[in-house]
C-alpha positions in Angstrom: -1.6 -26.2 19.4 -4.2 -27.4 16.9 -3.1 -24.6 14.5 0.6 -25.8 14.9 -0.4 -29.4 14.2 -2.4 -28.3 11.2 0.6 -26.3 9.9 2.9 -29.3 10.3 0.5 -31.6 8.6 0.1 -29.2 5.7 3.9 -28.9 5.4 4.3 -32.7 5.3 1.4 -33.2 2.9 2.6 -30.3 0.7 6.1 -31.7 0.3 4.8 -35.2 -0.4 2.6 -33.8 -3.1 5.4 -31.8 -4.6 7.7 -34.9 -4.7 5.0 -37.1 -6.2 4.3 -34.5 -8.8 8.0 -34.1 -9.7 8.6 -37.9 -9.8 5.5 -38.4 -12.0 6.7 -35.6 -14.3 10.2 -37.0 -14.5 8.9 -40.4 -15.3 7.0 -39.2 -18.3 9.7 -36.8 -19.5 12.3 -39.6 -19.5 9.9 -42.2 -20.7 10.6 -44.2 -17.5 14.3 -44.6 -18.1 15.4 -43.2 -14.7 12.9 -45.3 -12.9 14.2 -48.5 -14.7 17.8 -47.6 -13.9 17.1 -47.2 -10.2 15.0 -50.4 -10.0 17.7 -52.4 -11.6 20.3 -51.6 -9.0 19.4 -52.4 -5.4 22.7 -51.1 -4.1 22.1 -47.7 -5.7 18.7 -47.7 -3.9 20.4 -48.5 -0.6 23.1 -45.9 -1.0 20.6 -43.2 -2.1 18.2 -44.1 0.7 21.0 -44.0 3.3 22.3 -40.7 2.1 18.8 -39.1 2.1 18.2 -40.5 5.5 21.5 -39.2 6.9 20.6 -35.6 5.9 19.0 -33.7 8.8 15.3 -33.4 8.9 12.5 -35.6 7.4 12.6 -34.5 3.7 14.9 -37.4 2.7 12.6 -39.9 4.4 9.5 -38.4 2.7 11.2 -38.7 -0.7 12.1 -42.4 -0.2 8.5 -43.1 1.0 7.2 -41.5 -2.2 9.6 -43.7 -4.3 8.5 -46.8 -2.3 4.8 -46.1 -2.8 5.4 -45.9 -6.5 7.3 -49.3 -6.4 10.5 -47.6 -7.5 12.6 -48.6 -4.5 12.4 -51.8 -2.5 11.1 -52.4 1.0 14.8 -52.9 2.1 15.6 -49.4 0.8 12.7 -48.1 2.9 14.1 -49.7 6.0 17.5 -48.3 5.1 16.3 -44.7 5.0 14.3 -45.1 8.3 17.4 -46.5 10.1 19.6 -43.8 8.8 17.3 -40.8 9.5 17.3 -39.0 12.8 14.6 -36.6 11.9 14.6 -33.0 13.2 16.6 -34.1 16.2 19.6 -34.2 14.0 19.8 -30.4 14.0 19.8 -30.4 17.8 22.4 -33.1 18.1 24.7 -31.2 15.7 24.3 -28.1 17.8 24.9 -29.9 21.2 27.6 -32.4 20.4 28.6 -32.1 16.7 31.5 -34.7 16.7 29.4 -37.4 18.4 26.4 -36.5 16.2 28.5 -37.0 13.0 29.7 -40.3 14.4 26.1 -41.4 15.1 25.0 -40.4 11.5 27.9 -42.4 10.0 27.0 -45.5 12.1 23.3 -45.3 11.2 24.3 -44.8 7.5 26.4 -48.0 7.6 23.8 -50.0 9.6 21.1 -48.8 7.2 23.0 -50.0 4.1 23.7 -53.3 5.8 20.1 -53.8 6.9 18.7 -53.1 3.4 19.8 -56.2 1.5 19.1 -58.4 4.5 15.6 -57.1 4.7 14.9 -57.7 1.0 16.2 -61.2 1.4 13.9 -62.0 4.3 10.8 -60.0 3.5 9.2 -60.4 0.1 6.5 -58.1 -1.3 3.1 -59.6 -1.0 3.9 -61.6 2.1 2.1 -61.4 5.4 4.4 -58.6 6.7 5.0 -56.6 3.5 2.2 -55.3 1.3 2.9 -55.4 -2.4 2.6 -51.8 -3.5 0.5 -51.2 -6.6 1.3 -47.6 -7.2 3.5 -48.1 -10.3 4.3 -45.0 -12.3 2.5 -45.6 -15.6 3.9 -44.4 -18.9 1.6 -44.4 -22.0 3.2 -44.3 -25.4 0.8 -41.6 -26.5 1.8 -39.3 -23.7 4.0 -36.5 -24.8 4.9 -34.1 -22.0 6.8 -31.1 -23.4 8.4 -29.1 -20.6 7.8 -25.7 -22.2 5.4 -26.0 -25.2 5.9 -22.7 -27.1 2.7 -21.2 -28.3 0.6 -23.2 -26.0 1.2 -21.7 -22.6 -1.0 -18.6 -23.2 -3.8 -20.8 -24.7 -3.7 -23.0 -21.6 -4.1 -19.9 -19.4 -6.9 -18.4 -21.6 -8.8 -21.7 -21.4 -7.8 -22.4 -17.8 -9.3 -25.6 -16.5 -10.6 -26.1 -13.0 -7.9 -28.7 -12.3 -5.0 -26.4 -13.4 -6.4 -23.4 -11.6 -6.9 -25.5 -8.4 -3.3 -26.8 -8.5 -1.8 -23.4 -9.2 -3.8 -21.9 -6.3 -2.8 -24.7 -3.9 0.9 -24.5 -4.9 0.8 -20.7 -4.7 -0.6 -20.9 -1.1 2.1 -23.4 -0.2 4.9 -21.3 -1.6 3.4 -18.2 0.2 3.3 -20.2 3.5 7.0 -21.2 3.0 8.1 -17.7 2.2 6.2 -16.1 5.1 7.4 -18.8 7.6 3.9 -20.1 8.3 4.9 -23.5 6.9 8.2 -25.3 7.3 11.2 -24.2 9.3 11.0 -20.8 11.1 14.5 -19.8 9.8 16.0 -19.9 6.3 18.1 -23.1 6.3 18.8 -25.7 3.7 15.6 -27.5 4.5 13.4 -24.4 3.9 15.3 -23.6 0.7 14.9 -27.1 -0.6 11.1 -26.9 0.1 10.9 -23.6 -1.7 12.9 -24.7 -4.8 11.0 -28.0 -5.2 7.7 -26.2 -4.8 8.6 -23.6 -7.4 9.6 -26.4 -9.8 6.3 -28.1 -9.1 4.6 -24.7 -9.8 6.4 -24.5 -13.2 5.3 -28.1 -14.1 1.7 -27.4 -13.3 1.7 -24.2 -15.2 3.2 -25.7 -18.4 2.3 -29.3 -18.8 -0.3 -30.4 -21.4 -3.9 -30.7 -20.2 -3.9 -34.5 -20.6 -0.8 -35.0 -18.4 -2.2 -32.6 -15.8 -5.6 -34.3 -15.6 -4.7 -37.9 -15.9 -1.4 -38.0 -14.0 -1.5 -35.1 -11.5 -5.2 -34.6 -10.7 -6.6 -38.1 -11.0 -3.7 -40.0 -9.6 -2.0 -37.7 -7.1 -4.6 -35.1 -5.9 -7.7 -37.3 -5.8 -6.1 -40.6 -4.6 -3.0 -39.9 -2.5 -3.2 -36.3 -1.0 -6.4 -36.5 1.0 -5.3 -39.8 2.6 -1.8 -38.5 3.4 -3.2 -35.3 5.0 -5.9 -37.0 7.1 -3.6 -39.7 8.4 -0.8 -37.2 9.1 -3.0 -34.7 10.9 -4.7 -37.5 12.9 -1.4 -39.1 14.0 0.1 -35.8 15.0 -3.0 -34.9 17.0 -3.1 -38.3 18.7 0.6 -38.0 19.5 0.1 -34.6 21.1 -2.5 -35.8 23.5 -0.5 -39.0 24.2 2.7 -37.0 25.0 0.7 -34.5 27.0 -0.8 -37.0 29.4 2.1 -39.5 29.7 5.1 -38.4 31.8 7.6 -40.3 29.7 10.5 -38.7 31.5 9.5 -40.6 34.6 10.2 -43.9 32.9 14.0 -43.3 32.8 15.8 -45.6 35.2 19.4 -45.9 36.2 19.9 -49.1 34.2 21.5 -49.4 30.8 19.3 -52.2 29.4 16.1 -50.8 30.8 16.8 -47.3 29.5 17.8 -48.7 26.1 14.5 -50.7 25.9 12.5 -47.6 26.8 14.4 -45.6 24.2 13.5 -48.2 21.5 9.9 -48.3 22.6 9.6 -44.5 22.5 11.3 -44.6 19.1 8.3 -46.5 17.8 6.2 -43.3 18.2 5.9 -41.6 14.7 6.7 -38.2 16.2 9.6 -35.9 16.2 10.0 -34.9 19.8 10.0 -37.9 22.3 13.5 -38.8 21.1 14.6 -35.4 22.4 14.6 -36.9 25.9 17.5 -39.2 25.1 19.3 -36.5 23.1 19.2 -34.2 26.2 20.2 -37.0 28.6 23.2 -37.9 26.4 24.3 -34.3 26.2 24.2 -34.2 30.0 26.2 -37.4 30.3 23.3 -39.3 31.9 23.2 -42.1 29.3 25.9 -43.8 27.2 26.3 -43.5 23.4 24.7 -47.0 22.9 21.3 -45.9 24.2 21.3 -42.8 22.0 22.3 -45.0 19.0 19.6 -47.6 19.7 16.9 -44.9 20.1 18.1 -43.1 16.9 17.9 -46.3 14.8 14.3 -47.0 15.9 12.9 -43.5 15.7 12.4 -41.7 12.4 10.7 -38.4 13.3 7.8 -37.8 11.0 9.3 -39.7 8.2 6.9 -42.6 8.4 3.7 -40.7 8.6 3.1 -40.6 4.8 3.6 -44.4 4.7 1.0 -44.8 7.4 -1.5 -43.3 5.0 -0.5 -45.7 2.2 0.2 -49.1 3.9 -0.4 -49.8 7.5 1.2 -53.3 7.1 4.5 -51.9 5.7 4.5 -49.2 8.4 4.2 -51.8 11.2 6.8 -54.0 9.5 9.4 -51.2 9.2 8.9 -50.3 12.8 9.3 -53.9 13.9 12.5 -54.4 11.9 14.0 -51.1 13.1 13.1 -52.0 16.7 15.1 -55.3 16.4 18.0 -53.6 14.7 18.1 -50.9 17.3 18.1 -53.4 20.2 20.9 -55.4 18.6 23.0 -52.2 18.0 22.4 -51.2 21.6 23.3 -54.6 23.0 26.5 -54.6 20.9 27.5 -51.2 22.4 26.7 -52.5 25.9 29.0 -55.5 25.4 31.7 -53.3 23.9 31.4 -50.9 26.8 30.0 -47.8 25.0 
């Protein structure tokens, strides 16, 4: 089990690293134009976050967390993606009750978009509940990152720096883990293909960028500052959740009462783990609980999507959980009143 937890933590950390690397590279290549365009339109942020959240798995949530840490999207967009995402349980729901699953994804998509602007209006960065993220992507006028500098690639390999060699080795091991099935999904699905393509793109970036960009942006900023913290917090949280779930018989909490079960579902949804929510997916598939309970639980839970944020900002992590808990309860009560 420890090996499985380690593999999962490495997969999450690896994807976060790849996304941070690509975003940093894209920022310098475009001289920050794409970042400015996204920052200017909150509604594009909400729509993009809701779309990424609605895709099965946690990759969309990881991507938005990365954008939020770099102050590219707002706190409301972060709340949007966490409301819209159903984590890995989305695959199970699609296989067990596809029509109802698509309906649930559509509802969480809409609720997420609605919650985004309300959240940004009520919760300001730098307040007691929302930490002001300082991880802006920096662009220096003297930086010139050429994607494929002809005549320089071989020289960079002849004079291979320790930083470049380390990044190539790490990405090579990550790609090997994905191809062999040691990391990521066990089968070749869109999630595994996305992981592989993004990792190969990151490998290309590391292999070709100038030494200054590699050392200042990738090594000093991402590898030394973010990655160790993301891995340690992710591994620690997964390990803690394993022991917690092993010794607490959560299934015994289920009572034959709508509001009680809904409250339990929302409370369990607070756990940053992809697994506890499966109780309610199974109960709904068996007809034991109504749609409203599943919806409330799905809104609050976010699989592993929040784990990278736990490493960067505990305050924002707790605030997102609190907001989603309230939204989930409200959605569940509305369904209760409506008879769903």
